[in-house]
C-alpha positions in Angstrom: 27.9 93.3 104.3 26.5 91.2 107.1 25.9 93.0 110.3 28.6 92.4 113.0 27.7 91.1 116.3 28.1 93.2 119.4 31.2 91.2 120.5 32.9 91.5 117.0 32.2 95.2 116.7 33.6 96.0 120.1 36.8 94.0 119.4 37.4 95.6 116.0 37.0 99.1 117.5 39.7 98.3 120.0 42.0 96.9 117.4 41.6 99.9 115.1 42.5 102.2 117.9 45.7 100.3 118.5 46.7 100.5 114.9 46.3 104.2 114.8 48.8 104.6 117.6 51.4 102.6 115.7 52.4 99.1 115.1 55.3 99.2 117.6 53.2 100.7 120.4 51.6 98.1 122.6 48.6 98.7 124.8 47.1 96.4 127.4 43.5 95.5 126.5 41.4 94.8 129.6 39.1 91.8 129.3 36.0 94.0 130.0 36.7 96.0 126.8 36.3 93.0 124.6 33.2 91.6 126.2 29.7 93.0 126.2 28.5 94.1 129.6 25.8 91.7 130.8 22.5 93.3 131.4 20.1 91.7 133.8 16.5 91.3 132.7 15.2 90.7 136.2 12.0 92.7 136.8 12.9 93.0 140.5 16.2 94.7 139.7 14.5 97.1 137.3 11.9 98.0 139.9 14.6 98.6 142.5 16.3 101.0 140.1 13.0 102.9 139.6 12.5 103.0 143.3 15.9 104.5 143.9 15.4 107.1 141.2 12.0 108.0 142.5 13.3 108.2 146.1 16.2 110.5 145.1 13.9 112.9 143.3 11.3 112.9 146.1 14.1 113.8 148.6 15.1 116.8 146.4 18.2 115.3 145.0 19.5 116.6 141.6 20.9 113.2 140.5 19.2 111.8 137.5 19.5 108.1 136.7 19.5 106.9 133.1 16.6 104.7 133.7 14.3 107.1 135.5 10.6 106.6 135.3 8.8 107.9 132.2 7.3 111.0 133.6 10.7 112.4 134.6 11.9 112.3 131.0 9.4 114.6 129.4 10.1 116.9 126.5 11.0 120.4 127.6 9.3 122.1 124.7 5.8 120.8 125.5 2.8 123.0 124.7 1.9 123.3 128.3 5.3 124.7 129.2 5.1 127.2 126.3 1.7 128.3 127.5 2.9 128.9 131.1 5.9 130.9 129.9 3.7 133.0 127.6 1.2 133.8 130.3 3.9 135.2 132.5 1.9 134.8 135.7 4.9 133.2 137.4 8.0 135.1 138.2 11.1 134.1 136.2 12.8 132.8 139.4 10.0 130.4 140.0 9.7 128.9 136.5 12.4 126.2 137.0 11.2 125.2 140.5 7.6 125.1 139.1 8.4 122.6 136.4 10.7 120.6 138.6 8.0 120.2 141.2 5.5 119.0 138.5 8.0 116.2 137.5 8.2 114.8 141.0 5.7 112.2 142.2 2.8 113.5 144.2 3.1 112.7 148.0 0.5 110.5 149.7 -2.0 112.3 151.8 -4.8 111.0 154.0 -7.2 112.0 156.8 -7.6 109.9 160.0 -11.3 109.6 160.9 -11.3 107.3 164.0 -9.4 107.0 167.2 -8.6 103.4 166.4 -6.8 104.4 163.2 -5.0 107.2 165.1 -3.6 104.7 167.6 -2.5 102.3 164.9 -0.8 105.2 163.0 1.2 106.2 166.0 2.3 102.6 166.4 3.4 102.4 162.7 5.4 105.6 163.0 7.2 104.3 166.0 8.0 100.9 164.4 9.3 102.3 161.1 10.7 105.6 162.6 8.5 107.8 160.3 8.1 110.8 162.6 10.8 112.8 160.8 9.6 112.0 157.3 5.8 112.4 157.8 4.3 115.7 158.7 0.9 117.0 159.5 -1.2 118.9 157.0 -2.2 122.4 158.1 -5.6 122.1 156.4 -6.7 119.4 158.9 -5.3 118.4 162.3 -5.9 114.7 161.6 -4.3 114.8 158.1 -0.8 113.6 157.2 1.4 113.7 154.2 4.4 111.5 153.3 6.6 110.7 150.2 5.1 108.3 147.7 8.0 105.9 147.7 7.1 104.9 151.3 4.3 102.7 149.9 6.9 100.7 148.0 9.5 100.6 150.7 7.1 99.7 153.5 4.6 97.0 152.3 3.0 96.8 155.8 2.3 100.6 155.6 0.7 100.2 152.2 -1.5 97.3 153.5 -2.6 99.3 156.5 -3.6 102.2 154.3 -5.7 100.0 152.0 -7.4 98.1 154.8 -8.1 101.2 156.8 -9.6 102.9 153.8 -12.0 100.0 153.2 -13.0 100.1 156.9 -13.7 103.9 156.7 -11.1 104.7 159.3 -9.1 106.9 157.0 -10.0 108.9 153.8 -7.5 109.4 151.0 -7.6 113.0 149.9 -5.1 115.4 148.4 -3.7 118.2 150.5 -5.2 121.1 148.5 -8.5 119.4 148.1 -9.3 119.8 151.8 -9.1 123.6 151.7 -12.5 124.4 150.0 -14.6 122.5 152.6 -12.5 123.9 155.4 -13.2 127.4 154.2 -17.0 126.8 154.2 -16.9 126.2 158.0 -19.9 123.7 157.8 -21.9 123.4 161.0 -24.4 120.8 162.1 -27.4 122.9 161.0 -26.2 123.7 157.5 -27.8 122.2 154.4 -24.9 121.5 152.0 -24.9 120.7 148.3 -22.0 119.2 146.4 -22.8 120.0 142.8 -20.0 117.8 141.2 -19.4 115.3 143.9 -17.5 112.4 142.3 -15.2 110.8 143.4 -16.5 111.9 146.8 -13.5 113.0 149.0 -15.0 116.5 149.6 -18.4 115.0 150.3 -17.0 112.7 153.0 -15.1 115.7 154.4 -18.3 117.7 154.5 -20.1 114.9 156.3 -17.3 114.8 158.9 -17.6 118.5 159.4 -21.4 118.2 159.7 -21.0 115.7 162.6 -18.1 117.4 164.2 -20.3 119.2 166.7 -22.4 116.2 167.6 -21.7 114.3 170.9 -21.6 110.8 169.4 -19.8 110.6 166.0 -19.9 106.9 165.3 -23.2 105.3 166.3 -26.2 105.7 164.1 -28.6 105.7 167.0 -27.4 109.1 168.2 -29.3 112.3 167.5 -28.4 113.3 163.9 -27.7 116.9 163.0 -30.5 119.0 161.5 -28.4 119.6 158.4 -27.5 117.2 155.6 -25.3 116.8 152.6 -26.7 116.3 149.1 -24.2 114.9 146.6 -24.8 115.2 142.9 -23.2 113.4 140.0 -24.3 113.5 136.4 -23.0 110.1 135.3 -25.1 107.3 136.8 -22.3 104.8 137.0 -20.0 107.2 138.9 -23.0 108.1 141.1 -23.3 104.4 142.2 -19.5 104.3 142.9 -19.9 107.4 145.0 -22.8 105.8 146.9 -20.8 102.7 147.4 -17.7 104.6 148.7 -19.8 106.8 151.0 -21.8 103.9 152.5 -18.6 102.0 153.3 -16.9 105.1 154.8 -19.7 106.9 156.6 -21.8 103.9 157.7 -24.2 105.2 160.3 -23.8 108.8 159.2 -25.4 108.0 155.9 -28.8 108.9 157.5 -27.8 112.6 156.7 -26.6 112.1 153.2 -28.3 111.5 149.8 -26.8 110.8 146.3 -28.6 112.1 143.3 -27.9 112.3 139.6 -28.6 115.5 137.7 -27.2 117.9 135.2 -25.5 120.4 137.5 -26.5 123.3 135.2 -30.2 122.4 135.8 -30.2 121.1 139.3 -33.8 121.3 140.7 -34.9 123.4 143.6 -36.8 121.1 145.9 -38.5 124.1 147.6 -40.1 125.1 144.3 -43.3 123.3 143.2 -43.4 121.4 139.9 -45.9 123.9 138.4 -45.3 127.4 139.5 -46.1 130.9 138.2 -43.3 132.8 139.8 -39.7 132.2 140.9 -39.6 130.9 144.5 -38.0 133.1 147.1 -37.0 130.2 149.3 -33.5 128.8 148.6 -32.7 125.3 150.0 -28.9 125.4 150.7 -26.6 127.2 153.2 -23.3 125.9 151.8 -22.4 124.8 148.3 -19.3 123.0 147.1 -18.8 123.8 143.4 -15.7 121.8 142.1 -16.4 122.1 138.4 -15.0 119.9 135.6 -11.8 121.4 134.3 -8.8 120.7 132.0 -6.9 119.1 134.9 -3.4 120.5 134.3 -3.0 120.8 138.0 -2.9 117.0 138.2 0.2 116.6 136.1 2.0 115.0 139.1 -0.3 112.0 139.0 -1.7 112.1 135.5 1.4 112.2 133.2 -0.4 112.0 129.9 -1.7 115.5 130.4 1.8 116.8 129.3 1.1 115.6 125.8 -2.7 115.9 125.5 -3.2 119.3 127.1 -4.0 122.2 124.8 -5.2 125.8 125.6 -8.5 125.4 123.8 -9.6 122.7 126.2 -10.1 125.3 128.9 -11.8 127.7 126.5 -14.4 125.0 125.6 -15.1 124.4 129.3 -15.5 128.0 130.3 -19.2 128.4 129.4 -20.1 125.1 131.2 -18.2 126.2 134.3 -20.0 129.5 134.3 -23.4 127.9 134.0 -22.7 125.4 136.8 -21.5 128.1 139.1 -24.5 130.4 138.4 -26.9 127.5 139.1 -25.1 127.0 142.4 -25.6 130.7 143.3 -29.3 130.5 142.4 -29.8 127.6 144.9 -27.9 129.4 147.6 -29.5 131.3 150.4 -28.8 135.0 150.8 -25.8 135.2 153.2 -24.7 131.7 152.3 -21.3 130.7 151.0 -20.1 128.8 148.0 -16.6 127.7 147.1 -15.6 127.6 143.4 -12.6 125.4 142.8 -10.7 123.8 139.9 -7.5 121.7 139.7 -6.2 123.9 136.9 -3.7 126.7 136.3 -5.7 128.1 133.4 -6.9 131.7 134.2 -9.8 131.3 131.8 -11.2 128.4 133.9 -10.4 130.3 137.2 -10.4 134.1 137.4 -12.4 134.5 134.2 -15.3 132.4 135.6 -15.2 134.3 138.9 -15.2 137.6 137.1 -18.3 136.5 135.2 -20.0 135.7 138.5 -19.1 139.0 140.1 -20.5 140.8 137.0 -24.0 139.6 138.1 -23.7 141.6 141.3 -25.3 138.8 143.2 -22.1 137.6 145.0 -19.0 139.1 146.5 -15.6 137.7 147.0 -14.3 136.9 150.4 -10.6 137.2 151.0 -9.7 133.6 151.1 -6.0 134.2 151.7 -6.6 136.0 154.9 -9.2 133.4 156.0 -6.6 130.7 155.5 -4.3 132.4 158.0 -7.1 133.0 160.6 -8.9 129.6 160.4 -6.3 127.3 161.9 -4.4 126.7 158.6 -1.2 128.5 159.4 1.7 127.3 157.4 -0.1 127.0 154.1 1.6 129.1 151.4 -0.8 130.4 148.8 -0.8 133.1 146.1 -3.4 135.6 145.1 -5.5 135.5 142.0 -4.6 137.2 138.7 -6.1 140.5 137.6 -5.0 140.2 134.0 -4.2 137.4 131.6 -3.9 136.5 127.9 -6.2 134.5 125.8 -4.1 132.1 123.7 -5.1 129.7 120.9 -3.6 126.3 120.4 -0.5 127.8 118.7 0.1 129.9 121.9 -0.7 133.1 120.0 -2.6 135.8 121.7 -6.2 136.5 120.5 -7.7 140.0 121.0 -11.3 140.4 122.0 -12.2 142.2 118.8 -10.8 139.4 116.6 -12.3 136.5 118.6 -14.3 133.7 117.0 -18.0 133.9 117.2 -18.3 130.9 119.6 -15.9 132.5 122.1 -17.7 134.6 124.8 -16.3 138.0 125.8 -16.0 136.7 129.4 -12.8 134.9 128.4 -10.9 138.2 128.6 -10.0 140.2 131.7 -12.9 142.3 133.0 -13.0 146.0 132.1 -14.5 147.0 135.5 -11.6 148.1 137.7 -13.4 147.0 140.9 -13.9 143.4 139.7 -10.3 143.1 138.4 -8.9 144.3 141.8 -11.1 141.9 143.8 -9.8 138.9 141.9 -6.7 139.0 144.1 -8.8 137.7 146.9 -8.8 134.3 145.2 -6.0 131.8 146.0 -3.8 129.8 143.8 -1.9 126.7 145.0 1.4 126.2 143.2 3.2 122.8 143.5 6.6 124.0 144.7 5.1 126.0 147.6 3.6 123.1 149.6 4.7 120.1 147.6 1.1 119.6 146.3 -0.8 119.6 143.0 -2.1 122.7 141.4 -5.4 124.2 142.7 -7.6 127.3 142.5 -10.1 128.4 145.1 -12.5 131.3 145.4 -14.9 131.8 148.3 -18.1 133.6 147.3 -20.9 135.1 149.5 -24.3 135.6 148.1 -25.8 139.1 148.7 -28.9 139.0 146.6 -31.0 136.8 144.2 -30.9 136.9 140.5 -33.3 139.1 138.7 -36.1 137.0 137.1 -37.3 138.1 133.6 -41.0 138.0 133.3 -42.8 137.0 130.1 -44.4 139.9 128.2 -48.2 139.9 128.4 -48.6 138.2 131.8 -46.6 138.3 134.9 -45.7 134.6 135.0 -42.3 133.1 134.5 -41.7 130.7 131.7 -40.5 127.4 133.3 -40.6 124.0 131.7 -42.6 121.4 133.6 -40.7 118.2 134.5 -41.4 115.1 132.5 -43.2 112.4 134.5 -42.9 108.9 133.2 -45.5 106.1 133.6 -42.9 103.8 135.1 -42.5 106.2 138.0 -45.9 105.2 139.5 -44.7 101.6 139.7 -42.0 102.4 142.2 -43.5 104.3 145.1 -41.9 105.1 148.4 -43.9 104.4 151.5 -43.1 105.7 155.0 -43.4 102.8 157.5 -43.4 102.7 161.3 -40.3 101.6 163.1 -39.2 101.1 166.7 -36.5 103.8 166.5 -37.0 107.3 167.6 -39.5 108.8 165.2 -38.6 112.4 166.3 -35.1 112.1 164.7 -35.6 109.6 161.9 -38.1 108.5 159.3 -38.2 105.0 157.9 -39.1 104.2 154.3 -39.5 101.2 152.0 -40.0 100.7 148.3 -43.1 99.0 147.0 -43.9 97.3 143.7 -47.1 97.3 141.7 -47.7 93.6 142.4 -49.0 94.4 145.9 -48.6 96.4 149.0 -47.0 93.8 151.2 -43.8 95.0 152.9 -42.7 91.8 154.6 -39.8 91.2 152.2 -38.8 94.7 151.2 -35.8 96.6 152.5 -36.1 99.3 155.1 -33.9 102.3 155.4 -34.0 105.4 157.6 -32.9 108.9 157.0 -32.7 111.9 159.3 -35.8 114.1 159.8 -34.1 117.2 158.2 -33.1 115.3 155.0 -36.5 113.5 154.7 -38.3 116.9 154.6 -36.2 117.7 151.4 -36.4 114.3 149.8 -40.1 113.6 150.2 -41.7 116.5 152.0 -40.8 119.4 149.7 -43.1 120.8 147.0 -40.6 119.9 144.3 -39.2 116.7 145.8 -40.6 114.6 143.0 -38.0 116.2 140.6 -35.1 114.6 142.3 -33.4 111.6 140.6 -32.5 109.8 143.8 -29.7 107.1 143.7 -29.0 106.4 147.4 -30.1 107.8 150.7 -30.1 106.8 154.4 -28.9 103.8 156.3 -30.1 100.3 155.5 -31.9 98.7 158.4 -31.4 95.0 159.4 -34.3 92.7 158.6 -36.8 92.1 161.4 -40.3 92.6 162.5 -41.8 95.9 161.3 -45.2 97.4 161.6 -46.9 97.3 158.2 -48.6 100.7 158.6 -48.7 102.8 155.5 -49.0 106.5 156.2 -48.7 108.1 152.8 -47.7 107.1 149.3 -44.9 109.3 147.9 -43.8 109.1 144.3 -40.3 110.2 143.1 -39.7 111.1 139.5 -36.9 108.8 138.3 -36.3 110.1 134.8 -32.5 110.2 134.2 -31.3 112.4 131.4 -27.8 112.0 130.0 -25.7 114.8 128.7 -26.4 114.0 125.0 -30.2 114.3 125.5 -31.2 110.7 125.6 -33.9 110.0 128.2 -33.3 106.9 130.3 -36.0 105.6 132.5 -34.7 104.0 135.7 -36.0 102.9 139.1 -35.3 104.8 142.3 -32.5 102.8 143.9 -32.2 102.6 147.6 -29.5 100.1 147.7 -28.7 97.8 150.6 -25.3 96.7 151.7 -25.2 93.9 149.1 -26.9 95.5 146.1 -24.3 98.0 145.0 -21.8 96.8 142.4 
């Protein structure tokens, strides 16, 4: 048999139906029943249908179109949904709203950083009548949130967001991502470290908080704060992208920021000498942002492939790495300082289990972040407390007991046996999508109360510390402080020399704040930093060629797989970052 065409099959189906009713019974056949309905292949019409479906879901409508976008037609029996139901950390009445919120597109959120952008935003809201649809974010007085379909319905609004972001007038950042930096209450005198900085939204927010108490927030010639922000990123390429974004956004404020590339588990202490016989008592940082790598199931609203690729063992594999990064952050923190531990995950093994392992060291204590949110000007944010018990599940969503665990699984995956630690975990906060129309997030605010105990080597009282590797290429790229016409009491100017000579007529100059320069080049362990970018690039002009001191920075980059890469120290100008 030859396959019938669509027109023939439709006509024969109608005729067969008439024959079944009888030969003497006649029925009027409409013309539309015998012809195939034409389907437009225009891309503009298909995009319009998607916009209408996306807009109806974003408005809370229950209408589902047949041609909804792909992330709205996900299989209900996904492994992630089975895992969430098995954990039972959500009440049964919230299960449906939880998964319904995850299937909706994530709203657009941004922070306004200049008065010019604030005036332009007020004008845009008046022109398009957006005051009722756009609302302020409680985490920041200058932050706004609006539905994602606004970017498609209002091209001028989308153009304004993109151009203002390039100018540095606004910063695109998710709602819940603003809370950790806000909880730290960064002041102008605080030395701040961002252990896992990329893509840089929290770093820029920390820099804005650092300059919040200064009189002049825009010009680079004003007196900079005594504090600074050190941004670390393991991957060198992502570190360059971070430096490029920070330079374009912060501009003159870059005098108080540096970008380095290190393994966060082994981040160096610049106050410790390269060769030492005991652990130093001086710790360099007052505030630390510890946003560790995670499985990312809290980003399901903007990363839809996680629905199919997520599995429980991913969080189990990251648990040990997260604990090591957080412990290194605590080791670098001053006594009385604060550190935020955060993830964009719902997995309790990546969240409460890591915090319980940190509390077991007795060097930190948990601060009630939920109460602090209500008292720190963030009224209106709905958050939930941390979990005191959870299940450890394998990839088949079967519970694994601690006695029957594999050898490579640490015991810290399971809930703590100490009653005091388990009760204190409720001081953490969990951000659930349906509460504030956001992504998933976990935040814990930790306060350091004492240092770690240092184990001494038997036989002599010295600590066993590996000395840093110094390459021969490092001596070819030395940093020289040079004199400059600017105020030397607030800034220090540097340049980079080559081994061909010591002439500085054609080299780039840059200046950094006095507080940051003491850590980058004046500390006993400053030569251990793998510096990528620091300071503000100065315009070319006449400079005094007075060399005060030659300072060498070790520039050995180590990748995560153990391959040593020798690179230069890059102080990139405005045209040298790609």
